[in-house]
N, C-alpha and C positions, 0 to 999 in steps of 0.2 A: 885901531878899532874906530868906525865910523861914530860920529855923534848922534846919528839916527837907528832907532831899532825898528824893525818890522813888527806889528803888533801879532798875537799869539796865532790870527787866522791866516798863518803864512800859506804859500801855493807849494807844496811839497812835490818832488819828483812821483811820488805815488798817485799822485792825483792828475798825472798828464796821460795823454795818449801818446806812446812812443813808436809802438810798431806799425808797419805799414799794414798787416792783416787788420789791426784795430780801424785805420782810417778806412779800409776797404768796407768793412762791416758797416761803420757810420753811411758811408756812401751808398752802399748796397741797400740796406734795410731802414734807413732812416729818411727824414725830409728836410728841405732847405727853406730858409728864410733869407730873401735878398734885399740888401741895403746898399747905400751910397759907397760906403766905404769897407764893407765886408759882406760875406755871406756865412750864415750861421747854420751848420747843418747839426741836425739834432736825432739821436736814437734813445728813445724811451725804450724802459724795460732793458736796459743794457746786462749784458753778462755778469757785471758786477755790482754789487749794492751801492759802492762809491760812485760819486758822480766825478767824471773824469774829462778835462780838456785835452784839446790838440790845436796846434796852431800851424798853418801854412801861410807861409809868404815866399813868393816865388820871385825870380830874378828879374821878372817883369814889373813888380813894385818898385825896384830901384836897387842901388848899391847896396853892400855890405852895412855900411852905416845906418843908412835908412831902415833896412829890412830888421835890423838888431833895435833899433828904436822903436820901430812898430811892435815885434815880439814882445819887448818889455812893458809896452802901454797895454796890450793886450793880457799879459800875466797877469798885471795889477788889476785890470778889469775883472778878470777872472778870479784873482784873490778876493776882492771886495764881495763879488756877487755869490761866492761860493755858498756861505750861509744861508741866503735865500732862496737857493735853489731846490726843486725836488729831488729826492734820491734816485738813484739807478739812472743817471743820464749819462750817455756820452756826448760831449759837445766838440765839435770841429769850427773854429773861426777860420777862414779864408779871407786874407787881405785882398783887398782892390788897390789899384795904382793910387787912386784918390786918398787912401788912408796915408801916405806920406806926407801930405799937406794939411792934414786934419789935426786939431788940436786934441788935445786928451778928453776935454768936456765933450766935445762933438762925438768923439769916439764911444765914450762911456753912454750919453743920450741915445745913440744908434742902436748900441747894445741893448740898452734897455726896452727899445721900442721892438726890435726884433725880438727879445726874451718874451715880451708880452704876447707878441703875434704867434710865438710857439708854444705859448701856454707852459713855460717850465718854471715859473717862479712861485713859491710856496704862499706868499702874501702879496697879491697885485696892489700895487700902489698907485 
């Protein structure tokens, strides 16, 4: 068993967008905010009351190791952000190629900027 344990606000599978139809719904009915490392697509008033996240990292971003590292970082950003988000949102984070070279802190900073721009935070900071 690892020495570190995740806090109680984990990122369960039930909080993820998994079906292609869900991603299509966000693309069709939502809007996007563009950044240097990611594109944040948002669907407000989603069909479910729970806020859900989806991640897209295409092969253009890099090899499998890089894509998995980016996905782990985005999942951690989403896990940390979940308690401070408005309810009933579906969010899709699309990684850009530059995300492979970005630090976790710069990804998190850009996430906050895009979240403010999209007005999805419960308490503006």
